LUMZA-985126 format. One record per residue (C-alpha): residue number from 1; x, y, z. Coordinates in steps of 0.1 Angstrom, whole numbers, plus 5000, padded with zeros to 4 digits. Layout:
// residues N
@pos NUM x X y Y z Z
...
// end
This chain:
// residues 194
@pos 1 x 8357 y 3137 z 3128
@pos 2 x 8359 y 3106 z 3105
@pos 3 x 8353 y 3113 z 3069
@pos 4 x 8350 y 3084 z 3045
@pos 5 x 8359 y 3094 z 3009
@pos 6 x 8334 y 3086 z 2981
@pos 7 x 8345 y 3073 z 2948
@pos 8 x 8324 y 3079 z 2917
@pos 9 x 8328 y 3056 z 2887
@pos 10 x 8313 y 3063 z 2853
@pos 11 x 8304 y 3036 z 2828
@pos 12 x 8281 y 3034 z 2798
@pos 13 x 8251 y 3031 z 2820
@pos 14 x 8258 y 3061 z 2842
@pos 15 x 8275 y 3069 z 2875
@pos 16 x 8278 y 3048 z 2905
@pos 17 x 8292 y 3060 z 2939
@pos 18 x 8309 y 3040 z 2965
@pos 19 x 8326 y 3047 z 2999
@pos 20 x 8364 y 3040 z 2993
@pos 21 x 8364 y 3009 z 3015
@pos 22 x 8336 y 2993 z 2994
@pos 23 x 8355 y 3001 z 2963
@pos 24 x 8388 y 2987 z 2976
@pos 25 x 8369 y 2955 z 2987
@pos 26 x 8360 y 2950 z 2950
@pos 27 x 8397 y 2947 z 2944
@pos 28 x 8400 y 2923 z 2973
@pos 29 x 8418 y 2949 z 2995
@pos 30 x 8410 y 2951 z 3032
@pos 31 x 8423 y 2981 z 3053
@pos 32 x 8433 y 2974 z 3090
@pos 33 x 8441 y 3007 z 3105
@pos 34 x 8440 y 3017 z 3142
@pos 35 x 8434 y 2997 z 3173
@pos 36 x 8423 y 2961 z 3170
@pos 37 x 8390 y 2958 z 3189
@pos 38 x 8360 y 2935 z 3188
@pos 39 x 8344 y 2958 z 3163
@pos 40 x 8375 y 2960 z 3141
@pos 41 x 8378 y 2921 z 3140
@pos 42 x 8342 y 2918 z 3132
@pos 43 x 8346 y 2940 z 3103
@pos 44 x 8378 y 2924 z 3090
@pos 45 x 8365 y 2888 z 3096
@pos 46 x 8333 y 2896 z 3077
@pos 47 x 8353 y 2910 z 3047
@pos 48 x 8376 y 2880 z 3047
@pos 49 x 8346 y 2856 z 3047
@pos 50 x 8328 y 2876 z 3021
@pos 51 x 8358 y 2877 z 2997
@pos 52 x 8365 y 2839 z 3003
@pos 53 x 8329 y 2832 z 2994
@pos 54 x 8331 y 2852 z 2961
@pos 55 x 8364 y 2836 z 2948
@pos 56 x 8384 y 2810 z 2967
@pos 57 x 8413 y 2812 z 2943
@pos 58 x 8421 y 2849 z 2943
@pos 59 x 8445 y 2864 z 2969
@pos 60 x 8432 y 2887 z 2996
@pos 61 x 8453 y 2918 z 3005
@pos 62 x 8453 y 2932 z 3040
@pos 63 x 8470 y 2966 z 3045
@pos 64 x 8480 y 2970 z 3082
@pos 65 x 8488 y 3001 z 3102
@pos 66 x 8480 y 2993 z 3137
@pos 67 x 8494 y 2999 z 3173
@pos 68 x 8478 y 2965 z 3182
@pos 69 x 8449 y 2960 z 3206
@pos 70 x 8428 y 2931 z 3219
@pos 71 x 8447 y 2897 z 3218
@pos 72 x 8414 y 2879 z 3214
@pos 73 x 8402 y 2900 z 3187
@pos 74 x 8435 y 2897 z 3169
@pos 75 x 8435 y 2859 z 3173
@pos 76 x 8400 y 2857 z 3158
@pos 77 x 8414 y 2876 z 3127
@pos 78 x 8444 y 2853 z 3126
@pos 79 x 8422 y 2821 z 3129
@pos 80 x 8400 y 2834 z 3100
@pos 81 x 8430 y 2842 z 3078
@pos 82 x 8441 y 2805 z 3083
@pos 83 x 8405 y 2792 z 3080
@pos 84 x 8396 y 2806 z 3045
@pos 85 x 8409 y 2791 z 3013
@pos 86 x 8423 y 2821 z 2995
@pos 87 x 8458 y 2832 z 3002
@pos 88 x 8460 y 2863 z 3025
@pos 89 x 8487 y 2888 z 3016
@pos 90 x 8497 y 2912 z 3044
@pos 91 x 8513 y 2946 z 3037
@pos 92 x 8527 y 2966 z 3066
@pos 93 x 8527 y 3004 z 3065
@pos 94 x 8532 y 3031 z 3091
@pos 95 x 8534 y 3012 z 3124
@pos 96 x 8526 y 2975 z 3129
@pos 97 x 8530 y 2970 z 3166
@pos 98 x 8519 y 2943 z 3190
@pos 99 x 8490 y 2924 z 3174
@pos 100 x 8494 y 2944 z 3143
@pos 101 x 8529 y 2930 z 3140
@pos 102 x 8516 y 2895 z 3148
@pos 103 x 8490 y 2897 z 3120
@pos 104 x 8515 y 2911 z 3095
@pos 105 x 8538 y 2881 z 3102
@pos 106 x 8509 y 2857 z 3096
@pos 107 x 8502 y 2864 z 3060
@pos 108 x 8508 y 2838 z 3034
@pos 109 x 8529 y 2864 z 3016
@pos 110 x 8542 y 2893 z 3037
@pos 111 x 8554 y 2927 z 3026
@pos 112 x 8562 y 2960 z 3043
@pos 113 x 8566 y 2994 z 3027
@pos 114 x 8601 y 3010 z 3031
@pos 115 x 8594 y 3032 z 3061
@pos 116 x 8573 y 3008 z 3081
@pos 117 x 8580 y 3003 z 3118
@pos 118 x 8573 y 2970 z 3135
@pos 119 x 8572 y 2963 z 3172
@pos 120 x 8567 y 2930 z 3191
@pos 121 x 8562 y 2925 z 3228
@pos 122 x 8545 y 2903 z 3253
@pos 123 x 8508 y 2906 z 3258
@pos 124 x 8496 y 2933 z 3282
@pos 125 x 8469 y 2926 z 3308
@pos 126 x 8458 y 2933 z 3344
@pos 127 x 8437 y 2921 z 3371
@pos 128 x 8422 y 2932 z 3404
@pos 129 x 8402 y 2914 z 3430
@pos 130 x 8410 y 2885 z 3452
@pos 131 x 8444 y 2869 z 3451
@pos 132 x 8431 y 2837 z 3435
@pos 133 x 8412 y 2858 z 3408
@pos 134 x 8445 y 2877 z 3401
@pos 135 x 8464 y 2844 z 3399
@pos 136 x 8439 y 2829 z 3375
@pos 137 x 8442 y 2860 z 3352
@pos 138 x 8481 y 2859 z 3354
@pos 139 x 8481 y 2822 z 3344
@pos 140 x 8458 y 2830 z 3315
@pos 141 x 8481 y 2858 z 3303
@pos 142 x 8512 y 2835 z 3306
@pos 143 x 8493 y 2809 z 3285
@pos 144 x 8484 y 2835 z 3258
@pos 145 x 8521 y 2847 z 3259
@pos 146 x 8533 y 2812 z 3252
@pos 147 x 8508 y 2806 z 3223
@pos 148 x 8517 y 2840 z 3207
@pos 149 x 8554 y 2832 z 3209
@pos 150 x 8550 y 2798 z 3194
@pos 151 x 8530 y 2812 z 3164
@pos 152 x 8555 y 2840 z 3160
@pos 153 x 8583 y 2816 z 3161
@pos 154 x 8567 y 2794 z 3133
@pos 155 x 8559 y 2826 z 3113
@pos 156 x 8595 y 2840 z 3115
@pos 157 x 8614 y 2808 z 3117
@pos 158 x 8632 y 2822 z 3147
@pos 159 x 8639 y 2799 z 3176
@pos 160 x 8613 y 2800 z 3204
@pos 161 x 8640 y 2811 z 3229
@pos 162 x 8648 y 2841 z 3208
@pos 163 x 8612 y 2852 z 3205
@pos 164 x 8608 y 2848 z 3242
@pos 165 x 8638 y 2869 z 3248
@pos 166 x 8629 y 2896 z 3223
@pos 167 x 8592 y 2899 z 3234
@pos 168 x 8602 y 2905 z 3271
@pos 169 x 8601 y 2942 z 3263
@pos 170 x 8591 y 2963 z 3234
@pos 171 x 8614 y 2953 z 3204
@pos 172 x 8613 y 2977 z 3176
@pos 173 x 8624 y 2970 z 3139
@pos 174 x 8625 y 2990 z 3108
@pos 175 x 8615 y 2972 z 3076
@pos 176 x 8651 y 2960 z 3069
@pos 177 x 8653 y 2944 z 3103
@pos 178 x 8618 y 2930 z 3100
@pos 179 x 8629 y 2913 z 3068
@pos 180 x 8660 y 2899 z 3084
@pos 181 x 8639 y 2888 z 3115
@pos 182 x 8614 y 2870 z 3093
@pos 183 x 8584 y 2891 z 3101
@pos 184 x 8581 y 2900 z 3064
@pos 185 x 8592 y 2884 z 3031
@pos 186 x 8600 y 2915 z 3011
@pos 187 x 8602 y 2953 z 3014
@pos 188 x 8582 y 2970 z 2985
@pos 189 x 8584 y 3004 z 2971
@pos 190 x 8556 y 3001 z 2946
@pos 191 x 8528 y 2977 z 2940
@pos 192 x 8542 y 2961 z 2909
@pos 193 x 8556 y 2935 z 2932
@pos 194 x 8524 y 2922 z 2946
// end
């Protein structure tokens, strides 16, 4: 069961209630928790575009706790982060794996809470059918892998050869290793830093 908390604010004109996500959005905070799907990306992209349209100068904050998910959905979020004018600050918490780690590394300013785990790896995929169909899908997965590795290399300032080697299998990091690796810029213990 998914319960969304309601926040009640009082002012001189009475009370107003919001679901927690709408209230956080007023403070330019977006929550990206769970698997990255088409529905998730539509929600995140809509929020990014909305916040960009309300103020192009104020930063947007995305809190990420995600095991990853669809590469195309994640890349659409990435492209939108780069498309809009406001700076996008990413904050990792819990687990940022696969596309979750990729998006964490793609912020204009990148943070992680102290106990965050980060995992990078190559894209997953599969195919069935005729041999030529399987070959087409395999070539596409290899192309996507190359693109993701190039972006991750640019984000982390790691040599492409190191990214290629490290993403061959699941590569886990705690927040300290993620900082050394270049996935994040800083480990934070309280929000006074951001």
